[in-house]
C-alpha positions in Angstrom: 64.6 68.4 91.9 65.4 70.1 89.1 69.4 69.4 88.5 71.9 72.1 88.9 72.9 73.5 85.4 76.6 72.7 84.7 78.8 76.0 83.6 80.7 76.4 80.7 84.5 76.1 80.9 84.5 79.8 80.5 81.7 80.8 83.2 83.4 78.4 85.3 86.8 80.2 85.4 84.6 83.5 85.4 83.1 82.3 88.8 86.6 81.1 90.2 87.9 84.1 89.9 85.2 86.1 91.4 85.3 83.5 94.4 89.0 83.8 94.5 89.4 87.6 94.9 87.0 87.4 97.5 88.4 84.7 99.7 92.0 86.3 99.1 90.3 89.4 100.1 89.0 88.8 103.3 92.4 86.1 104.0 95.1 87.1 102.0 97.2 84.9 100.0 99.2 82.9 102.7 95.9 82.4 105.0 93.8 81.1 101.7 93.6 77.6 100.5 92.4 75.9 97.4 90.2 73.9 99.7 88.7 77.6 100.7 87.9 78.3 97.4 86.7 75.4 96.1 84.4 75.1 98.9 82.9 78.4 98.7 82.4 78.1 94.7 81.1 74.4 95.7 83.0 72.6 93.3 85.7 70.3 93.5 89.9 70.9 94.3 90.7 69.1 91.1 88.3 71.8 89.3 90.4 74.7 90.5 93.6 72.9 89.8 92.3 72.5 86.1 91.7 75.9 85.3 94.6 77.5 87.4 97.3 74.7 88.2 96.4 75.8 92.3 96.3 78.4 94.1 99.1 80.7 92.8 97.8 80.3 89.3 94.8 81.6 90.5 95.5 84.4 92.2 98.1 85.5 89.5 95.3 85.8 87.4 93.3 87.8 89.9 95.8 90.3 90.7 96.9 90.9 86.5 93.3 91.8 86.4 93.1 93.8 89.1 96.3 96.1 88.2 95.0 96.2 84.2 91.8 98.0 85.5 93.6 100.3 87.9 96.1 101.6 85.3 93.8 101.9 82.6 90.8 103.6 84.4 94.1 106.1 85.9 95.9 106.3 82.1 92.4 107.5 80.7 91.6 109.7 83.5 95.1 111.5 82.9 94.5 111.8 79.2 92.8 115.3 78.7 92.0 118.3 81.0 94.9 120.9 82.2 97.4 119.7 84.5 95.5 120.4 87.7 92.6 118.8 86.1 94.6 115.4 85.3 96.0 115.1 88.8 92.0 115.7 90.3 91.0 113.0 87.6 94.1 110.8 88.7 93.1 110.9 92.3 89.6 110.7 91.6 89.9 107.8 89.3 91.9 105.7 91.9 89.6 106.4 94.9 86.5 105.1 92.8 88.1 102.2 92.2 88.5 101.7 95.6 85.2 102.5 96.2 83.7 100.2 93.3 86.4 97.3 93.9 87.0 96.8 97.5 88.0 92.9 97.5 89.8 94.0 94.5 91.5 96.6 96.4 92.2 94.6 99.2 93.8 91.8 97.2 96.4 94.5 96.0 97.0 95.7 99.2 97.3 92.5 101.1 100.8 91.0 101.4 101.5 88.7 98.6 104.1 85.6 98.3 107.4 85.5 98.2 108.0 83.7 94.8 105.5 86.1 93.1 107.0 88.1 90.6 104.8 90.7 89.6 101.4 91.8 90.8 102.3 93.2 94.2 101.4 96.7 95.5 104.6 98.2 94.7 104.6 96.9 91.2 101.4 98.2 90.8 102.5 101.9 91.9 105.1 101.7 89.5 103.3 101.3 86.3 100.4 103.8 87.4 103.6 106.3 88.5 105.3 105.4 85.1 101.8 106.8 83.5 101.6 109.8 85.8 105.2 110.6 85.5 105.1 111.4 81.5 101.9 113.3 82.2 103.9 115.6 84.7 107.1 115.8 82.4 105.1 117.1 79.5 103.5 120.0 82.2 106.7 120.6 83.6 108.8 121.3 80.2 105.5 123.7 79.6 106.0 125.0 83.1 110.0 125.7 82.8 111.2 123.0 85.3 113.2 119.9 84.4 111.1 117.3 83.2 113.4 114.6 84.2 112.3 115.7 88.0 108.3 114.4 87.1 108.6 110.5 88.4 109.6 112.0 92.0 106.2 114.1 92.3 104.6 111.4 89.8 105.3 108.7 92.4 105.1 111.1 95.4 101.7 111.8 94.3 100.6 107.9 93.6 102.0 107.0 96.7 99.9 109.6 98.8 96.5 109.0 96.6 97.1 105.1 97.8 97.5 105.3 101.8 94.6 107.9 101.6 92.6 105.3 100.1 93.6 103.0 102.5 92.5 105.2 104.9 89.0 105.8 103.4 88.1 102.1 102.7 87.9 102.2 106.7 86.5 105.6 107.4 84.2 105.4 104.0 84.0 109.8 104.4 84.0 111.9 103.0 83.1 111.3 99.3 85.7 110.3 97.0 85.1 113.3 95.2 85.9 115.5 98.2 88.6 113.4 99.3 90.1 113.7 95.4 89.5 117.8 95.9 91.6 117.7 98.9 94.4 115.9 97.5 94.7 117.6 94.4 94.1 121.3 95.9 97.2 119.8 98.4 99.4 118.4 95.3 98.5 121.3 93.1 99.2 124.2 95.2 103.2 122.3 95.9 103.2 122.0 92.2 102.6 125.7 91.6 105.0 127.0 94.0 107.3 124.3 92.9 110.9 126.0 92.7 113.1 125.3 89.7 115.9 124.0 92.1 114.6 123.3 95.6 117.3 123.7 98.1 117.7 122.3 101.7 115.9 124.3 104.0 119.1 125.1 106.2 120.8 126.1 103.6 118.7 128.9 102.5 
């Protein structure tokens, strides 16, 4: 019988992160235990505590990595192109993340522990919307609109893409490329005809 090769500390840490992401995605934070993670990784519980200090520490590392990945891909997507292209690229980047990293998206979309200070889905959306808002602000200024209102529309777009992404994980069709085009078309048609000072419908 060939003895099992012992993993380096870095490799073991990476393995636990991968396993933990999968378990948290399936069960959510509260329903996941260190025992379950250790069993899935085929290690003892002390190994998990040694690397992360416990369930919350492992969860925090996983969420931080997912948040940085999402912010990174969307920031890159909106860095070039026309305003409309950037909207579609942002939507496509997020939806592609949803498709290619289902466990990561599930972890972010699950309820988080009350003690978590960062990393819930709301904080993720705020990070993304802040970056999108900066792009919108430039586009609004160039078009003669009030750039200070850009965060409103940035959060609206990010929220729309997020909930569509959650729906898409169940529907799995049409393709993320087609969904992104629909979202961009909806957002862009609204932005193109955006009044400088929109008034309540009843007062028009």
